[in-house]
C-alpha positions in Angstrom: 19.5 -31.5 -18.4 21.7 -32.0 -15.3 21.9 -28.2 -14.8 18.1 -27.9 -15.0 17.7 -30.6 -12.4 20.2 -28.8 -10.2 18.3 -25.5 -10.5 15.0 -27.3 -9.8 16.4 -28.7 -6.6 17.8 -25.4 -5.5 14.6 -23.6 -6.1 12.6 -26.2 -4.2 15.1 -26.0 -1.3 14.8 -22.2 -1.3 11.0 -22.5 -1.1 11.2 -24.9 1.8 13.7 -22.8 3.7 11.5 -19.7 3.2 8.4 -21.6 4.5 10.1 -23.0 7.6 9.5 -20.9 10.7 8.5 -17.9 8.5 5.5 -15.6 8.5 5.3 -15.7 4.7 1.8 -16.0 3.2 0.9 -18.9 1.0 1.2 -16.7 -2.0 4.7 -15.5 -1.1 5.8 -19.0 -0.5 4.5 -20.1 -4.0 6.8 -17.6 -5.8 10.1 -19.6 -5.7 8.2 -22.7 -6.7 7.0 -20.9 -9.8 10.6 -21.1 -11.0 10.3 -24.8 -11.2 7.2 -24.5 -13.5 8.9 -21.8 -15.4 11.9 -24.0 -16.2 9.8 -26.9 -17.4 7.8 -24.7 -19.8 10.6 -22.3 -20.9 10.3 -23.5 -24.5 7.7 -20.9 -25.3 7.5 -17.1 -24.9 8.8 -16.5 -21.3 6.6 -13.3 -21.0 3.5 -15.4 -21.8 4.3 -17.8 -19.0 4.8 -14.9 -16.5 1.4 -13.4 -17.4 -0.3 -16.9 -17.3 1.1 -17.9 -13.9 0.6 -14.4 -12.3 -3.1 -14.2 -13.4 -5.6 -14.3 -10.5 -7.1 -17.5 -11.8 -3.8 -19.4 -11.9 -2.8 -17.9 -8.5 -6.0 -19.2 -7.0 -5.5 -22.6 -8.6 -1.9 -22.9 -7.3 -2.9 -21.9 -3.8 -5.7 -24.6 -3.8 -3.2 -27.1 -5.3 -0.8 -26.3 -2.5 -3.3 -27.0 0.3 -1.6 -30.1 1.6 -3.3 -32.4 4.0 -2.4 -31.8 7.7 0.1 -29.0 6.8 0.2 -26.0 9.0 1.0 -23.9 5.9 0.2 -24.2 2.2 3.1 -25.5 0.2 3.8 -26.5 -3.4 6.0 -29.5 -3.3 8.4 -30.7 -6.0 6.1 -33.7 -6.7 3.1 -31.3 -7.1 5.0 -29.1 -9.6 5.9 -32.3 -11.6 2.2 -32.9 -12.3 1.2 -29.2 -12.7 -0.3 -28.6 -16.2 0.2 -25.4 -18.1 -1.7 -24.5 -21.3 0.5 -24.3 -24.3 -1.0 -22.2 -27.2 1.0 -22.0 -30.4 3.9 -19.6 -30.2 2.3 -17.1 -32.6 -0.7 -16.9 -30.2 1.6 -16.5 -27.2 3.3 -13.6 -29.1 0.0 -11.9 -29.8 -1.3 -12.2 -26.3 1.9 -10.9 -24.8 1.8 -7.9 -27.2 -1.7 -7.0 -26.0 -1.0 -7.4 -22.3 2.3 -5.6 -22.6 0.5 -2.5 -23.8 -1.6 -2.6 -20.6 1.6 -3.1 -18.5 3.1 -0.1 -20.1 0.0 2.0 -19.2 0.2 0.7 -15.6 3.9 1.5 -15.4 3.5 5.0 -16.8 0.8 5.8 -14.3 2.9 4.4 -11.5 5.8 6.7 -12.6 3.3 9.6 -12.7 2.2 9.0 -9.2 5.8 8.9 -8.0 6.5 12.2 -9.7 3.4 13.8 -8.2 4.4 12.6 -4.7 7.9 14.0 -5.2 6.4 17.3 -6.4 4.2 17.8 -3.4 7.1 17.0 -1.0 9.3 19.4 -2.9 6.7 22.1 -2.7 6.4 21.5 1.1 10.1 21.6 1.5 10.5 24.9 -0.4 7.7 26.7 1.4 7.9 25.4 4.9 11.6 24.3 5.4 13.5 26.6 3.1 10.8 29.3 3.6 10.8 30.2 -0.2 7.1 30.7 -0.2 5.3 33.2 -2.6 6.1 36.7 -1.5 8.8 35.6 1.0 11.0 38.5 -0.1 8.7 41.0 1.6 8.1 39.1 4.8 10.2 39.5 7.9 11.3 36.2 9.5 11.9 36.1 13.2 13.3 32.9 14.8 12.6 30.9 11.6 8.9 31.9 11.7 7.7 34.3 9.0 5.6 37.3 10.1 1.9 36.3 10.2 2.8 32.6 10.6 2.8 30.6 13.8 4.1 27.4 15.3 1.5 25.1 16.8 1.9 21.7 18.5 0.5 18.9 16.5 -2.1 18.3 19.2 -3.5 21.8 18.6 -3.8 21.2 14.9 -6.3 18.3 15.2 -9.8 18.0 16.4 -9.8 14.4 17.3 -7.5 11.4 17.5 -8.4 7.8 18.3 -6.6 4.4 18.2 -7.7 1.8 15.6 -9.1 -1.6 16.1 -8.7 -5.2 15.0 -11.9 -7.1 15.8 -12.0 -10.8 15.1 -12.3 -13.2 12.2 -15.8 -14.5 12.8 -19.1 -12.9 13.9 -20.7 -13.3 17.3 -23.5 -11.6 19.3 -21.0 -9.1 20.6 -18.9 -8.7 17.4 -21.8 -8.1 15.0 -20.5 -5.4 12.7 -18.3 -6.1 9.7 -15.7 -3.7 8.4 -12.3 -3.4 6.7 -9.2 -2.8 8.7 -6.3 -0.8 7.1 -2.8 -1.6 8.4 0.3 0.5 7.7 1.4 -2.2 5.3 -1.8 -1.7 3.2 -1.3 2.0 2.7 0.6 1.8 -0.6 -1.8 -0.7 -2.1 -4.8 1.3 -1.2 -3.4 4.5 -2.7 -3.0 2.3 -5.9 -6.7 1.2 -5.5 -5.7 -2.3 -4.6 -7.8 -3.5 -1.6 -7.5 -7.3 -1.9 -4.9 -7.5 1.0 -7.0 -5.4 3.4 -8.6 -7.7 6.1 -12.4 -7.8 6.4 -13.2 -8.5 10.1 -16.0 -8.4 12.7 -16.2 -5.6 15.3 -18.2 -4.5 18.2 -20.7 -1.8 17.1 -19.4 0.5 19.9 -15.9 0.2 18.5 -16.4 0.5 14.8 -18.7 3.5 14.8 -16.4 6.1 16.4 -13.4 4.8 14.3 -15.0 4.7 10.9 -12.8 6.7 8.4 -14.0 9.7 6.5 -12.4 11.6 3.6 -9.8 14.0 4.9 -8.8 11.8 7.9 -5.1 10.8 8.4 -4.0 7.4 9.3 -0.7 7.4 11.3 1.3 4.4 12.3 2.3 4.4 16.0 3.6 0.9 16.5 5.4 -1.7 14.3 7.0 -5.1 14.7 9.9 -4.5 12.3 13.2 -2.6 12.6 13.6 -2.3 8.9 11.9 1.1 9.0 10.9 3.5 11.7 7.2 3.9 12.7 5.4 6.9 11.5 4.0 6.0 8.0 0.9 8.0 7.3 -1.8 8.2 4.7 -4.4 10.9 3.8 -7.8 9.2 3.2 -9.6 10.3 0.1 -13.2 9.7 -0.9 -12.1 7.8 -4.0 -10.2 5.3 -1.8 -13.2 4.9 0.5 -15.5 4.3 -2.5 -13.4 1.2 -3.3 -14.7 -0.5 -0.2 -18.3 -1.8 0.2 -18.2 -1.7 4.0 -17.1 0.7 6.7 -13.3 1.1 7.1 -11.2 1.7 10.2 -7.5 1.7 10.8 -5.7 -1.1 12.6 -4.9 -1.1 16.3 -1.2 -0.2 15.6 -2.4 3.1 14.0 -4.2 6.3 15.0 -7.0 8.0 13.1 -6.3 11.8 13.1 -9.1 14.3 12.2 -7.4 17.6 11.4 -8.8 21.0 12.1 -10.6 22.6 9.1 -8.2 23.5 6.3 -5.2 21.7 7.7 -5.5 18.1 6.4 -3.4 18.5 3.3 -0.7 20.5 5.2 -0.5 17.9 7.9 -0.4 15.1 5.4 2.6 16.6 3.6 4.3 17.7 6.8 4.1 14.2 8.3 5.2 12.5 5.1 8.2 14.9 4.8 9.2 14.2 8.4 8.9 10.4 7.9 10.9 10.5 4.7 13.7 12.6 6.2 13.7 10.6 9.4 12.6 13.6 11.4 10.2 11.6 13.5 12.7 9.1 14.9 13.2 11.1 18.1 9.6 10.1 19.2 10.2 6.4 18.8 10.4 4.1 21.8 12.4 1.0 20.9 12.1 -2.0 23.1 14.6 -4.9 23.5 12.4 -7.0 21.2 11.2 -6.1 17.7 8.3 -3.9 18.6 8.8 -0.1 18.1 6.2 2.1 19.7 5.6 5.9 19.6 5.7 8.4 22.5 2.3 9.5 21.3 1.5 12.1 23.9 5.0 13.6 23.7 4.6 13.7 19.9 1.3 15.6 20.1 2.6 18.0 22.7 6.1 18.7 21.4 6.1 18.3 17.6 5.7 21.8 16.1 3.8 22.4 12.9 4.4 25.7 11.0 1.1 27.2 10.1 1.1 29.9 7.4 -1.1 32.9 7.1 -4.6 32.3 5.6 -3.6 33.5 2.1 -0.5 31.3 1.8 -2.3 28.3 3.3 -5.1 28.7 0.7 -2.6 28.8 -2.2 -0.7 25.8 -0.8 -4.0 23.8 -0.3 -5.0 24.6 -3.9 -1.7 23.6 -5.5 -1.3 20.4 -3.5 -5.0 19.6 -3.8 -4.7 19.6 -7.6 -1.6 17.3 -7.5 -3.5 15.0 -5.2 -6.4 14.9 -7.7 -4.0 14.1 -10.5 -2.5 11.3 -8.4 -6.0 9.9 -7.8 -6.8 9.9 -11.5 -3.5 8.1 -12.2 -4.2 5.5 -9.5 -7.6 4.9 -10.9 -6.3 4.5 -14.4 -3.6 2.1 -13.2 -6.2 0.0 -11.3 -8.6 -0.2 -14.3 -5.7 -1.2 -16.6 -4.8 -4.0 -14.1 -8.4 -5.2 -14.0 -8.5 -5.2 -17.8 -5.4 -7.3 -18.0 -6.9 -9.9 -15.6 -10.1 -10.1 -17.6 -8.4 -10.2 -21.0 -6.0 -13.1 -20.5 -8.7 -15.9 -20.2 -10.6 -14.4 -23.1 -7.5 -14.2 -25.3 -6.6 -17.7 -24.4 -10.0 -19.1 -25.2 -10.2 -17.2 -28.5 -13.3 -15.2 -27.3 -11.3 -12.1 -28.1 -8.7 -12.1 -30.9 -5.3 -10.8 -30.1 
C-alpha cells in the first residue's frame, strides 16, 4: 500500500508540474491524474478501465469535475480523485465489453496502418518519377541538366492561380464579425485527414474575410509560420471534398497558413512535391528563424525561387491517375477508421447498461 500511495503522490505532482506555466489544455492535464484513478480501480480488467475513462462521456464528466472555483485552468486535484466514482460491472462483463471494443480498435489500427502505407506509396512514387527520374518510358527520353525532354521547371508561383493568407476571427459574434466558420490550423491537419474535427476551432469572422478564404476541394493549405522549433514550418495538406463534407460550416485556414489554389491539373503533383520536400527537409532554406520561438517563411522568395518539375501531359496524366487512386483509398480508410471510432463511443454506454449484450 505504501508503494501505491507513493505512486499516487508522484502522479499528482507530475500533473501539477505540467499545469504550472504550461499551455496544456484541460484534457491534456487530466491525463496524468487518470493514473490515480487507474491505480484505485486496478482490481478489474485494466483494458476496461482504459476504455471507460477514455470515453467521450467520461472525458466530459472529468473536465466538468475539474472545473475548480477561481482557477485559471481546470485541474483534477488529489482530493477530487479520491471521491471520483467508477462503475464496476462484474469481471465477466468487463471481459465481454473489452472483447467487443478491442475488435473495433483493431479495425481502427488496421486502417491507420493502411493510410500510412498509402502515404508512403505516393511519396515513393513521387521520388521515383521526379527525383530519381525513373518515370515510365524514361529509357527513351533524353535528359538535359536534370530535366527530361518535354518537361520543364517552373517556379512555384507560376504553378498556382491564387494564394491568400488565412484568418482567425474572434470567439464571439458582433455586428462586424457576423459570419461563423471553422479555422484549420497546421496542428489540425493530421486529425482532419483522419476525419476527426473536434479540435478544429469554430470562430466568428468578417464577411469580407471569410468569403475569399473559404476552402474548396483541391486547395492546398501550407504552413508559413510556427511557434515551435521542434519541427520546421512547411506542413501542407490537400483539401478533399470528403474532408469538407465533415464540416457543417464554411472552412478557412488559420492566419499562420496560406491557402494555395493550383493551376488546373497540378494539385496532386504540388501536394506530393511539397510533402516530399517537407519530409526530406528540403524547405528549410526558406525559413526565417527569429531570436524567439517564432519561425516564419520567406514566402515571396519561396514562390519565386522554388522550382517544380512539370512533366509532359501524358506523364502528368498517368501520375495524377495513379496518385489519385491512392488518395481515394486513403480517404476510404480514413472514413472507415472514423466510423469505427464513432461506433466504439456509442457502444460502450449501451454495453454497460445492458441495452446491447456483449
